[in-house]
N, C-alpha and C positions, 0 to 999 in steps of 0.2 A: 493430565501432558496440558503446559503451557504451549499461548503463538504467537506468535506477534505477529501481527496483519499490518504488510506497509502501503501505499498507493500513491504513486507517482505522480508530481506533478513535475508537469518543464522546468521549476527553480529550486526542486528541494520532497522533500518526501513526508508522508505522514502517515503517521503509527498509533495500531492499537494493540494495546496486549488481551489475552484471553482470558484467564483463568483459572476459569470453567465455562460451559455452554452458557451464552446468552448473559454475559458482564462482561462491561470494559472495563478493568480497572487503568485506576489513574498511572501514568508514565511523568516521570520527568524532563522525557522531552516529544512531547506530543506531534512535533511537528519541526524538524528540520530544514532551515533554506543555503542555497552557497551563497555563503559570502560575495557582498557584491565592491566591496570596497577597495578590494588587492585584485591580481592580475589575476587573469582567467585557469591559468593554469595551475595553481598556487591556489586557488581560493577551491577545483576541482579533492586537491589533494587533500585538499584540510576537512571537508566535506565527508568525502569516504574518512577522513580517525571520526570527525566528533559520534557518523553516522555505528561504524564502527563500534564505540564505548560505548554508545547510549543502546546501541544490540545487546552489547556484552553483561551493561547495568539492569537490564531488564533478568527476570526470570525463566524465559522462554526454553524453548525444546526446540524452538523450528523453528522456519520465519516464513511467512506467505503470501509471496508476490502478489499483487493485482497485475494481470497482463490483462491487460484492452483490449477490446477489438472494436475498429474501426468502419463503418460505415457499409455499405451493401450495396450491387452491381456493378453494373460494368467502368464506371466512375463515382467510387466513395467518395476519393479525399475531397478538397474544395483546396486550392494550397494553401491557407491557413494553416488548414486541418493536421493539412502532410507537414505546417515545418511546426506545429505544437505537435507531434506522434511523432514526427524525428527527437525533439529537446526529452518529452517523456522515455523513450526510446535509447537512451543516454543516462539518463537517469535511474532505470533497471541497471541497466547495466552496470552503476555504479556503485547499488543495493546489492547486487550479486558478490561484487570486490569486500565491501561490508562487511558485506552475512560471510563471506570466505574467511575477513581475519580474523570474526568470534568463533570460529568455528561451528555453527553454526550451520545442517541444514538447512535448505532454501528450495524451496518449492515454489513455482507459476503455478497461479489457481484462475482461469479466466471466467467472466461472466457465466457463459454456459456450463461451465461446472458448477458454481456457484447456484444456478439453479437450478439443475439435476440433486443436489443434496438437499437445498432446503425446502423443493418445490414448493416456491411462490403463483398464488393464481397465474392464472396462463391475461396478457395484456399489463400482469402487474410492473412499475420499476423497482429494479432491484433497491436502490435508493430509498421507496419508501417503507417498503418490508423490514430493515434497519433499525427504526424507529419504537413499532411493536416487538421487535424483537429483543432491542435492547433496552429499551423507557428508558433512557435517561437523555441529555445533550449536551456530550464534555467540551469543551476547547473545541474551538477548529472541527467541530460533529458530520457540519456538513464535507467538508475535505476524507474523512475518515470512517463516511459511510463501511465504501465499500471495502476500505481493511482489514476493518469486524464483521464484512461479513466472508471475506477471504480467511481468517483469522478459525471462523465459525464452521465453515467446508469440512477444516482439516482434523475441527474437535469430534466432527459428527465420524 
């Protein structure tokens, strides 16, 4: 089974394809951004088309979409964090639409689920276990680590 992990940012998506556990395969589209030079509605539609084509071009059987959690306590968000959360949430919807157009099942994977499946030592950040697990630093690796960990979670 091959899994395509996707992590959203406020302006695009980062992809990590796993063909076997612990191995990030090269993809032709490790990062897709919303085009900035055209009107917003047109840019969003073009982004969805490009992402659907990128998903279809892989040999993945399903998509693992990282669903981040935000903060703790009674006031978990600072205003800038809330704005980033809304932007990332919008991108997640576009990823779901693109996966649907590609006819691949999509599963949301939370950081808690990644921890439960991969069992890092207590207090260790998830990004810190990606290096030893995958061993390489492909392009945009800092942004793609969680996508790779989400894909690894669905493979186990």
